[in-house]
Backbone bond lengths (Angstrom), bond angles and torsions (degrees), N, CA, C in turn:
res aa  C-N    CA-C-N  psi(-1)  N-CA   C-N-CA  omega(-1)  CA-C   N-CA-C  phi
1 X - - - 1.455 - - 1.520 109.40 -
2 X 1.313 114.61 147.09 1.453 118.81 177.89 1.526 110.01 -75.58
3 X 1.316 114.78 161.37 1.468 119.95 -179.68 1.530 110.69 -60.76
4 X 1.302 116.25 -38.66 1.465 121.10 179.16 1.534 110.95 -64.31
5 X 1.331 116.95 -41.53 1.466 121.20 177.98 1.519 111.35 -63.21
6 X 1.319 116.38 -39.73 1.466 120.22 179.42 1.533 110.09 -65.28
7 X 1.329 116.95 -40.10 1.468 120.25 178.17 1.523 110.17 -62.11
8 X 1.332 117.37 -44.10 1.467 121.02 178.39 1.526 110.41 -64.26
9 X 1.330 116.71 -41.42 1.471 120.26 179.42 1.527 110.89 -63.55
10 X 1.322 117.12 -39.43 1.468 120.46 178.35 1.523 111.24 -67.69
11 X 1.322 116.87 -40.31 1.462 120.11 177.47 1.532 110.51 -63.57
12 X 1.328 116.10 -41.82 1.460 120.57 177.77 1.531 111.00 -63.73
13 X 1.332 117.05 -39.26 1.465 121.25 178.43 1.526 110.93 -63.96
14 X 1.318 117.10 -42.30 1.469 120.80 177.95 1.526 110.17 -64.00
15 X 1.332 117.71 -44.01 1.467 120.82 176.89 1.523 111.30 -61.48
16 X 1.322 116.15 -39.21 1.466 120.90 176.62 1.525 110.55 -61.05
17 X 1.331 117.68 -45.38 1.467 120.80 179.62 1.524 111.47 -63.25
18 X 1.325 117.00 -38.08 1.464 120.60 176.93 1.534 109.88 -64.43
19 X 1.331 116.51 -45.63 1.468 120.52 178.42 1.523 110.98 -62.31
20 X 1.318 116.95 -39.54 1.465 121.72 178.36 1.526 110.27 -62.10
21 X 1.324 116.38 -45.03 1.459 120.18 177.28 1.518 111.83 -61.52
22 X 1.326 116.11 -41.99 1.465 120.63 177.92 1.523 110.54 -60.54
23 X 1.332 116.83 -49.42 1.462 120.89 -177.90 1.525 112.32 -64.47
24 X 1.321 116.71 -31.79 1.465 119.92 -177.95 1.523 113.10 -82.17
25 X 1.321 118.20 -27.44 1.462 119.16 -171.36 1.528 115.78 -120.88
26 X 1.319 118.63 -7.27 1.456 119.56 179.44 1.528 109.21 -70.89
27 X 1.317 115.76 150.36 1.454 121.46 178.79 1.526 108.62 -84.00
28 X 1.323 116.50 105.76 1.462 121.99 -178.11 1.533 112.08 -101.31
29 X 1.331 117.96 26.15 1.459 120.93 -177.01 1.525 113.12 -62.22
30 X 1.325 118.69 -26.65 1.456 121.48 -179.18 1.538 112.09 -87.81
31 X 1.317 117.04 -1.02 1.459 122.54 179.90 1.532 108.05 -94.96
32 X 1.327 117.97 144.84 1.472 119.39 179.34 1.532 111.95 -56.39
33 X 1.326 115.42 149.37 1.454 122.62 -178.80 1.532 110.85 -63.42
34 X 1.331 117.30 136.39 1.468 121.73 179.85 1.532 111.47 -113.62
35 X 1.321 117.71 23.07 1.457 119.23 -176.70 1.528 112.33 -91.31
36 X 1.344 118.21 12.36 1.461 120.22 -179.80 1.535 110.92 -73.91
37 X 1.314 115.23 164.59 1.459 121.17 179.46 1.533 109.50 -85.46
38 X 1.311 116.61 138.64 1.459 122.86 178.42 1.525 107.84 -100.35
39 X 1.302 117.53 118.34 1.463 123.49 -177.80 1.532 111.99 56.68
40 X 1.329 116.83 21.74 1.451 121.03 179.65 1.521 113.71 68.75
41 X 1.329 117.19 11.71 1.462 121.53 -174.50 1.522 112.05 -111.56
42 X 1.311 116.10 -49.71 1.459 120.39 -171.24 1.528 109.89 -131.78
43 X 1.317 115.12 143.72 1.457 118.50 175.09 1.521 108.58 -70.31
44 X 1.307 116.51 132.56 1.459 121.96 -178.50 1.530 111.05 -58.91
45 X 1.337 116.32 -37.14 1.464 121.42 178.50 1.534 111.20 -58.60
46 X 1.326 117.16 -39.68 1.474 120.75 -179.86 1.526 110.40 -70.69
47 X 1.329 116.86 -34.63 1.463 120.41 175.93 1.524 110.47 -63.62
48 X 1.323 116.72 -39.78 1.465 120.72 177.33 1.530 109.76 -62.40
49 X 1.326 117.92 -44.77 1.465 120.53 177.97 1.523 110.82 -61.57
50 X 1.325 117.10 -42.34 1.460 121.66 177.61 1.530 110.00 -57.51
51 X 1.313 116.50 -48.63 1.468 120.76 -177.56 1.529 112.33 -68.65
52 X 1.333 116.90 -30.05 1.466 119.64 179.27 1.527 111.54 -66.69
53 X 1.334 117.76 -37.24 1.462 120.04 -175.07 1.527 113.58 -98.31
54 X 1.315 118.39 -8.87 1.467 121.45 179.14 1.536 113.28 -58.34
55 X 1.333 120.19 -40.49 1.476 119.50 -177.88 1.531 114.96 -74.67
56 X 1.329 118.20 -15.32 1.466 120.46 -171.40 1.534 113.61 -52.57
57 X 1.348 120.38 -57.63 1.476 118.77 -178.45 1.527 113.61 -61.63
58 X 1.319 117.07 -37.79 1.468 120.29 -178.82 1.530 110.74 -65.54
59 X 1.330 116.36 -47.87 1.464 119.74 -179.52 1.523 111.42 -66.04
60 X 1.320 117.16 -36.87 1.459 120.34 176.47 1.527 109.90 -63.29
61 X 1.321 116.68 -46.29 1.466 122.84 179.15 1.527 110.74 -58.05
62 X 1.324 116.38 -46.21 1.469 120.05 -179.69 1.516 111.93 -66.72
63 X 1.337 117.02 -33.72 1.469 119.75 -178.06 1.523 112.05 -72.77
64 X 1.331 117.64 -22.24 1.465 120.88 176.27 1.527 109.83 -75.81
65 X 1.334 116.34 -41.70 1.453 120.91 172.22 1.504 116.63 85.35
66 X 1.328 118.29 -1.91 1.466 120.08 179.09 1.520 109.66 -135.80
67 X 1.318 115.04 143.98 1.452 120.58 173.07 1.523 107.81 -92.74
68 X 1.334 117.58 132.75 1.467 118.53 176.14 1.534 110.65 -55.79
69 X 1.320 116.61 152.28 1.462 121.40 -175.07 1.527 113.98 -87.01
70 X 1.316 117.40 -17.24 1.468 120.65 -178.54 1.530 109.20 -121.67
71 X 1.344 117.49 143.44 1.468 120.40 -178.70 1.531 113.59 -58.60
72 X 1.325 118.20 -39.42 1.466 119.40 -178.30 1.528 110.95 -68.32
73 X 1.331 117.25 -31.05 1.471 120.47 176.22 1.536 109.04 -69.66
74 X 1.332 116.75 -38.80 1.454 121.15 176.78 1.525 110.58 -62.31
75 X 1.330 116.91 -41.68 1.469 120.86 178.17 1.527 109.96 -60.98
76 X 1.327 117.45 -47.29 1.464 120.82 179.16 1.529 111.06 -63.39
77 X 1.307 116.29 -40.12 1.469 121.51 178.69 1.532 110.29 -60.60
78 X 1.324 116.91 -50.04 1.460 121.50 -177.83 1.529 110.30 -64.93
79 X 1.320 117.48 -41.75 1.469 120.10 176.57 1.522 111.27 -62.11
80 X 1.321 116.21 -40.95 1.460 120.54 178.07 1.520 112.40 -62.82
81 X 1.334 116.42 -42.98 1.467 120.95 178.60 1.530 109.63 -65.19
82 X 1.333 116.73 -42.47 1.464 120.47 177.75 1.530 110.61 -60.51
83 X 1.335 116.93 -47.16 1.466 120.17 -179.59 1.525 111.66 -64.85
84 X 1.327 117.35 -39.51 1.460 120.44 176.52 1.527 110.51 -61.00
85 X 1.322 116.76 -43.77 1.460 120.63 177.02 1.522 111.81 -61.74
86 X 1.345 116.64 -40.45 1.467 120.49 178.25 1.529 111.15 -65.86
87 X 1.318 116.67 -37.66 1.469 120.23 177.62 1.530 109.79 -64.23
88 X 1.329 116.75 -42.77 1.459 120.19 177.95 1.524 110.30 -64.66
89 X 1.332 117.47 -43.08 1.464 120.93 179.24 1.529 110.83 -62.23
90 X 1.337 116.91 -44.58 1.466 120.40 178.00 1.529 110.37 -64.82
91 X 1.318 116.38 -38.73 1.467 120.61 178.59 1.517 112.28 -63.87
92 X 1.325 116.47 -38.26 1.471 118.45 178.53 1.523 110.63 -68.16
93 X 1.324 116.95 -38.76 1.475 119.29 177.92 1.528 110.31 -65.91
94 X 1.320 116.61 -42.36 1.470 119.77 177.59 1.529 110.13 -63.11
95 X 1.328 116.23 -44.71 1.463 120.51 178.63 1.521 111.91 -60.60
96 X 1.324 116.34 -39.22 1.465 119.72 177.71 1.527 111.22 -64.12
97 X 1.324 117.06 -33.27 1.465 119.79 179.63 1.529 111.63 -67.58
98 X 1.321 117.09 -19.73 1.462 121.21 179.83 1.521 113.06 -87.43
99 X 1.326 117.11 -8.73 1.459 120.32 179.82 1.525 109.91 -92.33
100 X 1.323 115.89 161.58 1.466 120.96 178.75 1.529 111.40 -88.79
101 X 1.315 117.48 -14.88 1.460 121.05 -173.88 1.532 113.67 -110.86
102 X 1.321 118.30 -3.06 1.474 122.71 177.41 1.516 108.51 -129.90
103 X 1.317 116.97 167.16 1.456 120.81 176.19 1.528 109.21 -141.45
104 X 1.315 115.22 154.30 1.468 120.88 177.90 1.524 108.95 -81.86
105 X 1.321 115.86 142.79 1.456 121.35 179.02 1.524 108.30 -138.50
106 X 1.343 117.77 115.47 1.470 119.61 179.04 1.529 112.70 -57.30
107 X 1.321 118.15 -29.39 1.464 120.80 178.30 1.537 111.11 -67.34
108 X 1.329 117.18 -30.77 1.468 120.08 175.00 1.526 109.69 -64.94
109 X 1.334 116.24 -44.00 1.465 120.00 178.17 1.529 110.48 -61.99
110 X 1.318 116.70 -38.63 1.469 120.66 178.32 1.535 110.41 -62.00
111 X 1.339 116.75 -45.33 1.471 120.34 178.34 1.532 110.78 -62.82
112 X 1.336 116.12 -41.23 1.472 120.55 177.43 1.528 110.43 -60.29
113 X 1.326 116.22 -46.08 1.470 121.44 -176.56 1.523 111.88 -66.19
114 X 1.324 117.02 -38.75 1.468 119.96 177.63 1.527 109.84 -63.50
115 X 1.316 116.72 -43.14 1.470 120.28 177.95 1.525 110.59 -62.33
116 X 1.315 116.52 -43.72 1.470 120.26 179.24 1.526 111.05 -62.74
117 X 1.336 117.38 -40.37 1.468 120.71 -179.74 1.526 111.30 -65.34
118 X 1.325 117.19 -44.61 1.467 120.66 -179.93 1.525 110.52 -64.50
119 X 1.305 116.55 -44.46 1.457 120.44 -179.46 1.535 111.25 -68.43
120 X 1.322 117.21 -38.53 1.468 120.54 177.45 1.526 110.22 -64.09
121 X 1.325 117.28 -38.35 1.464 120.68 176.62 1.530 110.37 -62.96
122 X 1.330 116.75 -41.22 1.469 120.30 177.08 1.525 110.96 -62.78
123 X 1.333 116.82 -40.21 1.466 120.87 177.32 1.525 110.12 -64.25
124 X 1.322 116.96 -41.31 1.466 120.99 179.15 1.529 110.94 -61.56
125 X 1.316 116.23 -47.07 1.471 120.20 179.96 1.531 110.14 -63.55
126 X 1.320 117.08 -43.78 1.466 120.90 177.75 1.522 110.84 -61.19
127 X 1.328 116.14 -42.84 1.464 120.29 177.92 1.517 112.08 -61.45
128 X 1.334 116.75 -41.52 1.470 120.08 177.70 1.523 111.33 -63.87
129 X 1.324 116.83 -41.01 1.468 120.64 178.37 1.529 110.03 -62.04
130 X 1.326 117.01 -45.98 1.474 120.27 178.76 1.520 110.97 -62.89
131 X 1.318 116.08 -40.46 1.460 120.99 179.27 1.539 110.10 -63.34
132 X 1.320 116.23 -44.77 1.458 121.61 -179.95 1.532 110.57 -63.05
133 X 1.350 116.85 -45.46 1.466 120.24 178.97 1.521 111.42 -62.74
134 X 1.322 117.04 -43.28 1.459 121.17 -178.50 1.527 110.56 -63.44
135 X 1.333 116.63 -41.12 1.459 120.22 -178.55 1.518 112.55 -70.03
136 X 1.340 117.51 -30.40 1.456 120.35 -178.18 1.522 113.75 -91.84
137 X 1.327 116.17 -10.90 1.471 119.30 175.27 1.523 111.49 -85.81
138 X 1.320 115.74 -23.57 1.475 119.97 -176.38 1.497 113.16 -75.73
């Protein structure tokens, strides 16, 4: 990635983190309830949590701008990004428990973690593809 692309990716990642903080901590009491079931299968609230954390590994990966050169380094990188995302997700749930207008829900953390795992897997596969292409172009 070019230096300019990395700067844009980092700016986008920072904006994403700000939006994530807003969505996790803003007082939405005047907004209609979103805890209904979607198609009778999944709570809409959990889908929102899933979608909020899905971009985290991808945006983090893009903001770094380089693919690790060895597969084991890529594995550690992806695990680290996943764990960082889980720490942020757990922190937001804990922070919500400290407010008077929000509450912590372990199911929200579960939805966040599933999104992080799926996205981290996509980053891992993308990293392997880039690694494979780089090694075979040289």
